[in-house]
C-alpha positions as a Markdown table, in Angstrom:
| # | Residue | x | y | z |
|---|---|---|---|---|
| 1 | Unk | 90.1 | 57.7 | 100.4 |
| 2 | Unk | 89.7 | 60.7 | 102.7 |
| 3 | Unk | 89.4 | 64.0 | 101.0 |
| 4 | Unk | 89.8 | 66.1 | 104.1 |
| 5 | Unk | 92.2 | 65.7 | 107.0 |
| 6 | Unk | 91.2 | 66.7 | 110.5 |
| 7 | Unk | 93.2 | 69.7 | 111.5 |
| 8 | Unk | 95.0 | 69.5 | 114.9 |
| 9 | Unk | 94.0 | 72.2 | 117.3 |
| 10 | Unk | 96.6 | 75.0 | 117.5 |
| 11 | Unk | 98.6 | 75.2 | 120.6 |
| 12 | Unk | 98.5 | 78.2 | 122.8 |
| 13 | Unk | 102.2 | 78.9 | 122.2 |
| 14 | Unk | 101.6 | 78.9 | 118.5 |
| 15 | Unk | 98.6 | 81.3 | 118.8 |
| 16 | Unk | 100.7 | 83.7 | 120.9 |
| 17 | Unk | 103.3 | 84.0 | 118.1 |
| 18 | Unk | 100.8 | 85.0 | 115.4 |
| 19 | Unk | 99.2 | 88.2 | 114.3 |
| 20 | Unk | 96.0 | 87.9 | 112.3 |
| 21 | Unk | 94.4 | 90.5 | 110.1 |
| 22 | Unk | 90.9 | 90.0 | 108.7 |
| 23 | Unk | 90.1 | 92.3 | 105.8 |
| 24 | Unk | 86.9 | 94.3 | 105.9 |
| 25 | Unk | 86.1 | 93.2 | 102.4 |
| 26 | Unk | 84.9 | 89.9 | 103.8 |
| 27 | Unk | 81.4 | 89.3 | 105.2 |
| 28 | Unk | 81.2 | 90.5 | 108.7 |
| 29 | Unk | 79.5 | 89.1 | 111.8 |
| 30 | Unk | 75.8 | 89.2 | 112.2 |
| 31 | Unk | 75.8 | 92.7 | 113.8 |
| 32 | Unk | 77.0 | 94.2 | 110.5 |
| 33 | Unk | 73.7 | 94.9 | 108.9 |
| 34 | Unk | 75.7 | 96.5 | 106.0 |
| 35 | Unk | 77.5 | 93.1 | 105.7 |
| 36 | Unk | 80.9 | 94.5 | 106.4 |
| 37 | Unk | 81.6 | 95.5 | 102.9 |
| 38 | Unk | 82.7 | 99.2 | 103.1 |
| 39 | Unk | 83.1 | 99.5 | 99.3 |
| 40 | Unk | 79.4 | 98.8 | 98.7 |
| 41 | Unk | 78.6 | 102.1 | 100.5 |
| 42 | Unk | 78.2 | 105.0 | 98.1 |
| 43 | Unk | 79.4 | 107.4 | 100.8 |
| 44 | Unk | 82.5 | 105.5 | 101.6 |
| 45 | Unk | 83.3 | 105.0 | 97.9 |
| 46 | Unk | 82.9 | 108.8 | 97.2 |
| 47 | Unk | 85.3 | 109.5 | 100.1 |
| 48 | Unk | 87.9 | 107.2 | 98.7 |
| 49 | Unk | 87.7 | 108.2 | 95.1 |
| 50 | Unk | 89.6 | 111.6 | 95.3 |
| 51 | Unk | 92.5 | 110.0 | 97.1 |
| 52 | Unk | 92.5 | 106.9 | 94.8 |
| 53 | Unk | 92.5 | 109.0 | 91.6 |
| 54 | Unk | 95.2 | 111.2 | 92.9 |
| 55 | Unk | 97.3 | 108.2 | 93.9 |
| 56 | Unk | 97.0 | 106.9 | 90.3 |
| 57 | Unk | 98.5 | 110.1 | 89.0 |
| 58 | Unk | 101.7 | 109.7 | 91.1 |
| 59 | Unk | 104.8 | 109.1 | 88.9 |
| 60 | Unk | 107.4 | 106.7 | 90.2 |
| 61 | Unk | 111.0 | 107.4 | 89.3 |
| 62 | Unk | 114.4 | 105.7 | 90.0 |
| 63 | Unk | 116.8 | 108.3 | 91.3 |
| 64 | Unk | 120.6 | 108.0 | 91.9 |
| 65 | Unk | 122.6 | 110.9 | 93.3 |
| 66 | Unk | 126.3 | 110.1 | 93.0 |
| 67 | Unk | 129.5 | 111.8 | 92.1 |
| 68 | Unk | 128.5 | 112.1 | 88.5 |
| 69 | Unk | 125.4 | 114.1 | 89.4 |
| 70 | Unk | 121.7 | 113.3 | 89.7 |
| 71 | Unk | 120.5 | 110.6 | 87.3 |
| 72 | Unk | 116.9 | 109.7 | 86.7 |
| 73 | Unk | 115.6 | 106.3 | 85.5 |
| 74 | Unk | 119.1 | 105.1 | 84.6 |
| 75 | Unk | 118.1 | 101.4 | 85.1 |
| 76 | Unk | 115.7 | 100.3 | 82.3 |
| 77 | Unk | 114.5 | 97.3 | 84.4 |
| 78 | Unk | 113.3 | 99.5 | 87.3 |
| 79 | Unk | 111.9 | 102.1 | 84.9 |
| 80 | Unk | 109.7 | 99.5 | 83.1 |
| 81 | Unk | 108.7 | 98.0 | 86.5 |
| 82 | Unk | 107.4 | 101.3 | 87.7 |
| 83 | Unk | 105.6 | 102.1 | 84.5 |
| 84 | Unk | 104.3 | 98.5 | 83.8 |
| 85 | Unk | 104.2 | 96.6 | 87.1 |
| 86 | Unk | 102.7 | 93.5 | 85.5 |
| 87 | Unk | 101.1 | 92.4 | 82.2 |
| 88 | Unk | 97.6 | 93.1 | 83.4 |
| 89 | Unk | 97.9 | 96.7 | 84.8 |
| 90 | Unk | 99.5 | 100.0 | 84.0 |
| 91 | Unk | 101.1 | 102.0 | 86.8 |
| 92 | Unk | 98.0 | 104.2 | 87.1 |
| 93 | Unk | 95.6 | 101.2 | 87.4 |
| 94 | Unk | 98.0 | 99.4 | 89.8 |
| 95 | Unk | 98.4 | 102.4 | 92.1 |
| 96 | Unk | 94.7 | 103.0 | 92.2 |
| 97 | Unk | 94.0 | 99.4 | 93.2 |
| 98 | Unk | 96.7 | 99.5 | 95.9 |
| 99 | Unk | 95.4 | 102.8 | 97.2 |
| 100 | Unk | 91.8 | 101.4 | 97.4 |
| 101 | Unk | 93.0 | 98.4 | 99.5 |
| 102 | Unk | 95.0 | 100.7 | 101.7 |
| 103 | Unk | 92.0 | 103.0 | 102.4 |
| 104 | Unk | 89.6 | 100.1 | 103.0 |
| 105 | Unk | 91.8 | 98.0 | 105.3 |
| 106 | Unk | 94.6 | 100.4 | 106.4 |
| 107 | Unk | 96.8 | 97.7 | 104.9 |
| 108 | Unk | 97.9 | 96.9 | 101.3 |
| 109 | Unk | 100.2 | 94.2 | 100.1 |
| 110 | Unk | 102.3 | 94.0 | 96.9 |
| 111 | Unk | 104.1 | 90.9 | 95.9 |
| 112 | Unk | 107.5 | 91.2 | 94.2 |
| 113 | Unk | 108.2 | 88.6 | 91.5 |
| 114 | Unk | 112.0 | 88.3 | 90.8 |
| 115 | Unk | 114.0 | 86.5 | 88.1 |
| 116 | Unk | 116.6 | 83.9 | 88.7 |
| 117 | Unk | 119.2 | 86.6 | 89.5 |
| 118 | Unk | 117.0 | 88.2 | 92.1 |
| 119 | Unk | 116.1 | 91.2 | 89.9 |
| 120 | Unk | 112.5 | 92.5 | 90.5 |
| 121 | Unk | 110.5 | 91.9 | 87.3 |
| 122 | Unk | 106.8 | 92.2 | 88.3 |
| 123 | Unk | 104.6 | 93.6 | 91.0 |
| 124 | Unk | 101.2 | 92.3 | 91.9 |
| 125 | Unk | 98.7 | 93.6 | 94.5 |
| 126 | Unk | 97.5 | 90.8 | 96.8 |
| 127 | Unk | 93.6 | 91.0 | 97.1 |
| 128 | Unk | 93.4 | 88.7 | 100.2 |
| 129 | Unk | 90.5 | 88.4 | 102.6 |
| 130 | Unk | 92.6 | 87.1 | 105.5 |
| 131 | Unk | 96.3 | 87.5 | 106.4 |
| 132 | Unk | 98.3 | 86.1 | 109.3 |
| 133 | Unk | 101.9 | 86.2 | 110.4 |
| 134 | Unk | 104.1 | 83.1 | 110.8 |
| 135 | Unk | 107.7 | 82.8 | 111.9 |
| 136 | Unk | 110.1 | 79.9 | 111.0 |
| 137 | Unk | 112.7 | 78.4 | 113.3 |
| 138 | Unk | 115.2 | 81.1 | 112.2 |
| 139 | Unk | 112.8 | 83.9 | 113.2 |
| 140 | Unk | 112.1 | 84.9 | 109.6 |
| 141 | Unk | 108.7 | 86.5 | 109.2 |
| 142 | Unk | 106.2 | 85.1 | 106.6 |
| 143 | Unk | 102.8 | 86.4 | 105.7 |
| 144 | Unk | 100.1 | 83.8 | 104.9 |
| 145 | Unk | 97.3 | 85.0 | 102.7 |
| 146 | Unk | 93.9 | 83.6 | 102.2 |
| 147 | Unk | 92.1 | 84.5 | 98.9 |
| 148 | Unk | 88.4 | 84.8 | 98.0 |
| 149 | Unk | 88.4 | 81.4 | 96.5 |
| 150 | Unk | 89.5 | 79.8 | 99.7 |
| 151 | Unk | 93.0 | 79.1 | 98.5 |
| 152 | Unk | 96.0 | 80.4 | 100.3 |
| 153 | Unk | 99.7 | 81.2 | 99.9 |
| 154 | Unk | 102.7 | 82.1 | 102.1 |
| 155 | Unk | 105.4 | 84.5 | 101.2 |
| 156 | Unk | 108.5 | 85.9 | 103.0 |
| 157 | Unk | 107.8 | 89.4 | 104.4 |
| 158 | Unk | 111.0 | 90.5 | 102.6 |
| 159 | Unk | 109.3 | 89.9 | 99.3 |
| 160 | Unk | 106.2 | 92.0 | 100.2 |
| 161 | Unk | 105.8 | 95.7 | 99.8 |
| 162 | Unk | 103.6 | 96.5 | 102.8 |
| 163 | Unk | 101.7 | 99.8 | 103.0 |
| 164 | Unk | 99.9 | 100.6 | 106.2 |
| 165 | Unk | 98.2 | 103.5 | 108.0 |
| 166 | Unk | 96.7 | 103.9 | 111.5 |
| 167 | Unk | 99.7 | 101.9 | 112.6 |
| 168 | Unk | 99.2 | 101.6 | 116.4 |
| 169 | Unk | 98.9 | 98.5 | 118.6 |
| 170 | Unk | 99.9 | 95.7 | 116.2 |
| 171 | Unk | 103.6 | 95.3 | 115.4 |
| 172 | Unk | 103.0 | 94.4 | 111.7 |
| 173 | Unk | 99.5 | 95.5 | 110.6 |
| 174 | Unk | 97.7 | 98.8 | 110.6 |
| 175 | Unk | 94.5 | 99.0 | 112.6 |
| 176 | Unk | 91.4 | 97.9 | 110.7 |
| 177 | Unk | 88.8 | 100.7 | 110.2 |
| 178 | Unk | 85.9 | 98.3 | 110.6 |
| 179 | Unk | 85.3 | 98.8 | 114.3 |
| 180 | Unk | 85.5 | 102.6 | 114.1 |
| 181 | Unk | 83.1 | 102.7 | 111.1 |
| 182 | Unk | 80.6 | 100.0 | 112.2 |
| 183 | Unk | 78.3 | 102.2 | 114.2 |
| 184 | Unk | 78.2 | 105.0 | 111.7 |
| 185 | Unk | 77.5 | 102.6 | 108.8 |
| 186 | Unk | 74.8 | 101.1 | 110.9 |
| 187 | Unk | 73.2 | 104.5 | 111.3 |
| 188 | Unk | 73.5 | 105.2 | 107.6 |
| 189 | Unk | 72.0 | 101.8 | 106.7 |
| 190 | Unk | 69.1 | 102.4 | 109.1 |
| 191 | Unk | 68.4 | 105.8 | 107.7 |
| 192 | Unk | 68.4 | 104.5 | 104.1 |
| 193 | Unk | 66.0 | 101.6 | 105.0 |
| 194 | Unk | 63.7 | 104.1 | 106.8 |
| 195 | Unk | 63.5 | 106.3 | 103.7 |
| 196 | Unk | 62.8 | 103.2 | 101.5 |
| 197 | Unk | 60.0 | 102.1 | 103.8 |
| 198 | Unk | 58.6 | 105.6 | 103.9 |
| 199 | Unk | 58.4 | 105.7 | 100.1 |
| 200 | Unk | 56.7 | 102.3 | 100.0 |
| 201 | Unk | 54.2 | 103.3 | 102.7 |
| 202 | Unk | 53.0 | 106.1 | 100.5 |
| 203 | Unk | 51.2 | 103.5 | 98.4 |
| 204 | Unk | 49.3 | 101.8 | 101.3 |
| 205 | Unk | 45.5 | 101.7 | 101.8 |
| 206 | Unk | 44.0 | 105.2 | 101.9 |
| 207 | Unk | 40.4 | 104.3 | 102.4 |
| 208 | Unk | 38.6 | 101.8 | 104.6 |
| 209 | Unk | 35.1 | 100.7 | 103.8 |
| 210 | Unk | 33.0 | 99.4 | 106.7 |
| 211 | Unk | 30.0 | 97.3 | 105.8 |
| 212 | Unk | 27.2 | 97.1 | 108.4 |
| 213 | Unk | 26.0 | 93.7 | 107.1 |
| 214 | Unk | 27.8 | 90.4 | 106.4 |
| 215 | Unk | 28.9 | 90.0 | 102.9 |
| 216 | Unk | 30.7 | 87.3 | 101.0 |
| 217 | Unk | 34.3 | 88.0 | 100.1 |
| 218 | Unk | 33.6 | 88.3 | 96.4 |
| 219 | Unk | 30.8 | 90.9 | 97.2 |
| 220 | Unk | 33.2 | 92.9 | 99.4 |
| 221 | Unk | 35.8 | 92.9 | 96.6 |
| 222 | Unk | 33.1 | 94.0 | 94.1 |
| 223 | Unk | 31.8 | 96.9 | 96.3 |
| 224 | Unk | 35.4 | 98.1 | 96.9 |
| 225 | Unk | 36.1 | 98.1 | 93.2 |
| 226 | Unk | 33.0 | 100.0 | 92.5 |
| 227 | Unk | 33.9 | 102.6 | 95.1 |
| 228 | Unk | 37.4 | 103.0 | 93.6 |
| 229 | Unk | 36.0 | 103.2 | 90.0 |
| 230 | Unk | 33.3 | 105.7 | 90.9 |
| 231 | Unk | 35.1 | 108.1 | 93.3 |
| 232 | Unk | 38.9 | 107.5 | 93.1 |
| 233 | Unk | 39.5 | 107.2 | 89.4 |
| 234 | Unk | 40.4 | 110.4 | 87.6 |
| 235 | Unk | 38.2 | 109.3 | 84.7 |
| 236 | Unk | 35.1 | 109.0 | 86.9 |
| 237 | Unk | 32.5 | 111.7 | 86.6 |
| 238 | Unk | 32.3 | 112.0 | 90.4 |
| 239 | Unk | 36.1 | 112.1 | 91.0 |
| 240 | Unk | 36.8 | 113.8 | 94.3 |
| 241 | Unk | 33.3 | 113.3 | 95.8 |
| 242 | Unk | 32.0 | 110.1 | 97.4 |
| 243 | Unk | 28.6 | 109.1 | 98.7 |
| 244 | Unk | 27.6 | 106.1 | 100.7 |
| 245 | Unk | 24.4 | 104.6 | 102.0 |
| 246 | Unk | 23.6 | 103.3 | 105.5 |
| 247 | Unk | 25.0 | 99.9 | 104.6 |
| 248 | Unk | 28.6 | 101.3 | 104.1 |
| 249 | Unk | 30.8 | 103.7 | 106.0 |
| 250 | Unk | 33.9 | 105.1 | 104.2 |
| 251 | Unk | 36.8 | 106.1 | 106.5 |
| 252 | Unk | 39.9 | 107.9 | 105.2 |
| 253 | Unk | 43.2 | 106.7 | 106.6 |
| 254 | Unk | 46.0 | 109.3 | 106.9 |
| 255 | Unk | 49.4 | 107.6 | 106.6 |
| 256 | Unk | 52.1 | 108.8 | 109.0 |
| 257 | Unk | 55.4 | 108.1 | 107.3 |
| 258 | Unk | 58.6 | 108.5 | 109.2 |
| 259 | Unk | 61.0 | 110.8 | 107.5 |
| 260 | Unk | 64.6 | 110.8 | 108.9 |
| 261 | Unk | 65.9 | 114.1 | 110.3 |
| 262 | Unk | 67.9 | 115.8 | 107.6 |
| 263 | Unk | 70.4 | 117.4 | 110.0 |
| 264 | Unk | 71.0 | 114.0 | 111.7 |
| 265 | Unk | 71.7 | 112.4 | 108.4 |
| 266 | Unk | 74.1 | 115.2 | 107.3 |
| 267 | Unk | 76.0 | 115.1 | 110.6 |
| 268 | Unk | 76.5 | 111.3 | 110.3 |
| 269 | Unk | 77.8 | 111.7 | 106.7 |
| 270 | Unk | 80.1 | 114.5 | 107.9 |
| 271 | Unk | 81.5 | 112.1 | 110.5 |
| 272 | Unk | 82.4 | 109.6 | 107.8 |
| 273 | Unk | 83.9 | 112.4 | 105.8 |
| 274 | Unk | 86.0 | 113.4 | 108.8 |
| 275 | Unk | 87.1 | 109.8 | 109.3 |
| 276 | Unk | 88.5 | 109.7 | 105.8 |
| 277 | Unk | 90.0 | 113.2 | 106.2 |
| 278 | Unk | 87.9 | 114.7 | 103.4 |
| 279 | Unk | 84.9 | 117.0 | 103.0 |
| 280 | Unk | 82.0 | 117.7 | 100.7 |
| 281 | Unk | 83.9 | 120.0 | 98.4 |
| 282 | Unk | 86.6 | 117.5 | 97.8 |
| 283 | Unk | 84.2 | 114.6 | 97.2 |
| 284 | Unk | 82.0 | 116.7 | 94.8 |
| 285 | Unk | 85.0 | 118.3 | 93.1 |
| 286 | Unk | 84.0 | 121.8 | 94.1 |
| 287 | Unk | 87.3 | 122.6 | 95.8 |
| 288 | Unk | 89.3 | 125.7 | 95.5 |
| 289 | Unk | 93.0 | 125.7 | 95.0 |
| 290 | Unk | 93.7 | 126.2 | 98.7 |
| 291 | Unk | 91.3 | 123.5 | 99.7 |
| 292 | Unk | 92.9 | 121.0 | 97.3 |
| 293 | Unk | 96.4 | 122.0 | 98.6 |
| 294 | Unk | 95.3 | 121.3 | 102.1 |
| 295 | Unk | 93.9 | 117.9 | 101.2 |
| 296 | Unk | 96.9 | 117.1 | 99.1 |
| 297 | Unk | 99.3 | 117.7 | 102.0 |
| 298 | Unk | 97.2 | 115.7 | 104.4 |
| 299 | Unk | 96.4 | 112.7 | 102.3 |
| 300 | Unk | 98.3 | 112.4 | 99.0 |
| 301 | Unk | 101.8 | 113.6 | 100.0 |
| 302 | Unk | 102.2 | 111.1 | 102.9 |
| 303 | Unk | 101.1 | 108.3 | 100.6 |
| 304 | Unk | 103.7 | 109.4 | 98.0 |
| 305 | Unk | 106.4 | 109.4 | 100.7 |
| 306 | Unk | 105.4 | 106.0 | 102.0 |
| 307 | Unk | 105.3 | 104.5 | 98.5 |
| 308 | Unk | 108.8 | 105.8 | 97.7 |
| 309 | Unk | 110.3 | 104.6 | 101.0 |
| 310 | Unk | 108.8 | 101.1 | 100.9 |
| 311 | Unk | 109.6 | 100.6 | 97.2 |
| 312 | Unk | 113.2 | 101.7 | 97.9 |
| 313 | Unk | 113.7 | 99.3 | 100.8 |
| 314 | Unk | 112.2 | 96.3 | 98.9 |
| 315 | Unk | 113.5 | 96.9 | 95.4 |
| 316 | Unk | 117.1 | 97.8 | 96.3 |
| 317 | Unk | 119.6 | 96.0 | 98.5 |
| 318 | Unk | 121.3 | 97.7 | 101.4 |
| 319 | Unk | 124.4 | 98.2 | 99.3 |
| 320 | Unk | 122.4 | 99.8 | 96.4 |
| 321 | Unk | 120.7 | 102.1 | 98.8 |
| 322 | Unk | 124.1 | 103.0 | 100.2 |
| 323 | Unk | 125.0 | 104.2 | 96.7 |
| 324 | Unk | 122.0 | 106.6 | 96.8 |
| 325 | Unk | 119.6 | 104.5 | 94.8 |
| 326 | Unk | 116.0 | 105.3 | 95.7 |
| 327 | Unk | 112.5 | 105.4 | 94.4 |
| 328 | Unk | 110.4 | 108.6 | 94.6 |
| 329 | Unk | 106.8 | 109.2 | 93.6 |
| 330 | Unk | 106.4 | 112.6 | 92.2 |
| 331 | Unk | 103.1 | 114.3 | 93.1 |
| 332 | Unk | 102.6 | 117.2 | 90.7 |
| 333 | Unk | 100.2 | 119.3 | 92.7 |
| 334 | Unk | 100.4 | 122.0 | 90.0 |
| 335 | Unk | 98.0 | 119.9 | 87.9 |
| 336 | Unk | 95.3 | 121.1 | 90.3 |
| 337 | Unk | 96.3 | 124.7 | 90.3 |
| 338 | Unk | 94.1 | 127.4 | 88.9 |
| 339 | Unk | 94.6 | 128.7 | 85.4 |
| 340 | Unk | 96.0 | 132.1 | 86.7 |
| 341 | Unk | 98.5 | 130.2 | 88.9 |
| 342 | Unk | 99.7 | 128.1 | 85.9 |
| 343 | Unk | 100.0 | 131.2 | 83.7 |
| 344 | Unk | 102.1 | 132.9 | 86.4 |
| 345 | Unk | 104.5 | 130.0 | 86.4 |
| 346 | Unk | 105.9 | 131.4 | 83.1 |
| 347 | Unk | 108.1 | 133.6 | 85.4 |
| 348 | Unk | 109.7 | 130.4 | 86.7 |
| 349 | Unk | 110.5 | 129.4 | 83.1 |
| 350 | Unk | 112.0 | 132.8 | 82.4 |
| 351 | Unk | 114.4 | 132.3 | 85.4 |
| 352 | Unk | 115.4 | 128.8 | 84.5 |
| 353 | Unk | 113.7 | 127.3 | 87.6 |
| 354 | Unk | 111.3 | 125.3 | 85.3 |
| 355 | Unk | 111.8 | 124.0 | 81.8 |
| 356 | Unk | 109.3 | 124.8 | 79.1 |
| 357 | Unk | 108.1 | 121.2 | 79.0 |
| 358 | Unk | 107.6 | 121.1 | 82.7 |
| 359 | Unk | 105.4 | 124.2 | 82.4 |
| 360 | Unk | 103.5 | 122.7 | 79.4 |
| 361 | Unk | 102.8 | 119.6 | 81.5 |
| 362 | Unk | 100.9 | 121.7 | 84.0 |
| 363 | Unk | 98.8 | 123.0 | 81.2 |
| 364 | Unk | 98.2 | 119.5 | 79.9 |
| 365 | Unk | 100.1 | 120.2 | 76.7 |
| 366 | Unk | 102.4 | 117.9 | 74.8 |
| 367 | Unk | 106.2 | 118.4 | 75.2 |
| 368 | Unk | 108.1 | 120.2 | 72.4 |
| 369 | Unk | 111.5 | 119.6 | 71.0 |
| 370 | Unk | 114.2 | 121.3 | 73.1 |
| 371 | Unk | 111.8 | 122.0 | 75.9 |
| 372 | Unk | 113.7 | 120.0 | 78.5 |
| 373 | Unk | 116.5 | 122.5 | 78.5 |
| 374 | Unk | 116.2 | 125.5 | 81.0 |
| 375 | Unk | 116.2 | 129.0 | 79.5 |
| 376 | Unk | 116.5 | 132.5 | 80.9 |
| 377 | Unk | 115.5 | 135.9 | 79.8 |
| 378 | Unk | 118.2 | 138.2 | 78.5 |
| 379 | Unk | 117.4 | 140.9 | 81.0 |
| 380 | Unk | 117.8 | 138.5 | 83.9 |
| 381 | Unk | 121.1 | 137.4 | 82.5 |
| 382 | Unk | 122.2 | 141.0 | 82.2 |
| 383 | Unk | 121.6 | 141.5 | 86.0 |
| 384 | Unk | 124.0 | 138.6 | 86.7 |
| 385 | Unk | 126.6 | 140.1 | 84.4 |
| 386 | Unk | 126.2 | 143.5 | 85.9 |
| 387 | Unk | 126.7 | 142.1 | 89.4 |
| 388 | Unk | 129.9 | 140.3 | 88.2 |
| 389 | Unk | 131.2 | 143.7 | 86.8 |
| 390 | Unk | 130.5 | 145.5 | 90.0 |
| 391 | Unk | 132.4 | 142.8 | 92.0 |
| 392 | Unk | 135.4 | 143.5 | 89.8 |
| 393 | Unk | 135.2 | 147.3 | 90.1 |
| 394 | Unk | 138.0 | 149.2 | 91.8 |
| 395 | Unk | 139.5 | 152.7 | 92.0 |
| 396 | Unk | 141.5 | 152.2 | 88.8 |
| 397 | Unk | 138.8 | 150.8 | 86.5 |
| 398 | Unk | 135.6 | 152.2 | 87.9 |
| 399 | Unk | 135.0 | 154.6 | 84.9 |
| 400 | Unk | 135.4 | 151.7 | 82.4 |
| 401 | Unk | 133.3 | 149.4 | 84.5 |
| 402 | Unk | 130.5 | 152.0 | 84.9 |
| 403 | Unk | 130.4 | 152.3 | 81.1 |
| 404 | Unk | 130.1 | 148.5 | 80.7 |
| 405 | Unk | 127.2 | 148.4 | 83.3 |
| 406 | Unk | 125.4 | 151.2 | 81.4 |
| 407 | Unk | 125.8 | 149.3 | 78.1 |
| 408 | Unk | 124.5 | 146.1 | 79.7 |
| 409 | Unk | 121.4 | 147.8 | 81.2 |
| 410 | Unk | 120.7 | 149.5 | 77.9 |
| 411 | Unk | 121.0 | 146.1 | 76.1 |
| 412 | Unk | 118.8 | 144.4 | 78.6 |
| 413 | Unk | 116.1 | 147.0 | 78.2 |
| 414 | Unk | 116.1 | 146.8 | 74.5 |
| 415 | Unk | 116.5 | 143.0 | 74.4 |
| 416 | Unk | 113.9 | 140.9 | 76.1 |
| 417 | Unk | 114.8 | 137.7 | 74.2 |
| 418 | Unk | 115.9 | 134.4 | 75.6 |
| 419 | Unk | 119.2 | 132.6 | 75.9 |
| 420 | Unk | 120.1 | 129.1 | 76.9 |
| 421 | Unk | 121.6 | 128.6 | 80.3 |
């Protein structure tokens, strides 16, 4: 019985109809001295971590804006799907894994598992090492994935949530970062190897003993040991001073270790930072509020928008989207605001722009009962009432209206409490 069947060579027409994506998590060709695994580099991983952690903090919500008003998480099935994508991951863990794959490959794939009625029930990231496109006779697009264990599966593209960036030449896939990073990773690898060799070279032979007569190997070894014990050992009485006779000549060897240029190394690392749109302050969590806001708008917010739009297209039918059903991923950038900024947000609570619980969330405090209802200060409410009175003032009632306005202003000055809106 034959275990393997010889595969027929692919026709040129079939090759032309396929797009193939090889993930950088696989072993690269021979010219990759760093073996093509970006995630094994401490520099690359440190560049990815801020974005990945921020992506894990995004909160997905189901929104419907219809005649009855704005409704949030009205479908329990979608609500649980966003919070618990599958039995093995929470939303935070799931989003971090997907963001990591997106950063490493500029492509990330999520499989939608539906029930017998077509309702989405679970989401799974697809950690493939190889992906190619296939079209059936009806022109429907399929993605064929190859996994690390060598097995493969094929899914309709309509059942895949596909995230991508650096979307340029290919019609389906984002451009792989492998080619752009290969030379820089080669430089970093060479510098690291040079430093390791320089450290190892610090322990090479420091002295060379030349004997003017022929000696047996065991005698040479014995004389060298005596020289070390007498003159190079710190416990020796003659440590630091050496004497030889005419039969031996001691020559000191000065090692010349290669030390990589610090500026060159720093510039190469900065190029990698620039490639991932980050910098040293972001990587080492030394950022200021303005620096984080700039990074947030450049990296996190576009990811949140793409997640919301791709989830909406795949989880809802065209009719459901026409009824204003959509998924959004909230990115609370206020979590990274300074303490003074967070304290100043109390003014937004006073004016009803934020609820008390929304403000408490920015302070990492637990919600309180009744904190989801907007409130307003009495003095701000008085201003609105005074404006209404002024609008009703005319030549016949201006004396009475002026008295009412005076009373309102006096009440607002002495009040200072809060009322429900």
